C-alpha angles and dihedrals in degrees: 000000000000120000109259119217098193104140101031113157112261105161122092125212096261091050090051092049091051091050092048091048091052089049091055091047092049090049093050091048088054097044094050092046093240093137128053125244100269093044090047090055092052091047090048091054093048091045092054091048093047093045093049095045092048092052095046094037088225128114117190092204091055088048092053092054096038093243127145131181091200120104117251115281095021098094112116 
């Protein structure tokens, strides 16, 4: 069976910091009732996706398009 490279890291440190920052901003917008209910739900979904991808250093969208924000030679 061939070796599968399904969850290979493809997020660099700056990309992860940006995603975590957006997650914090989305959370604050929700907590201070700055956004309405439907917008809050969309931001919640994006926040969960950004938070998860920044922790795992893997973005499925990047994987689909063969993109990586890591520098060459730093993929693990």
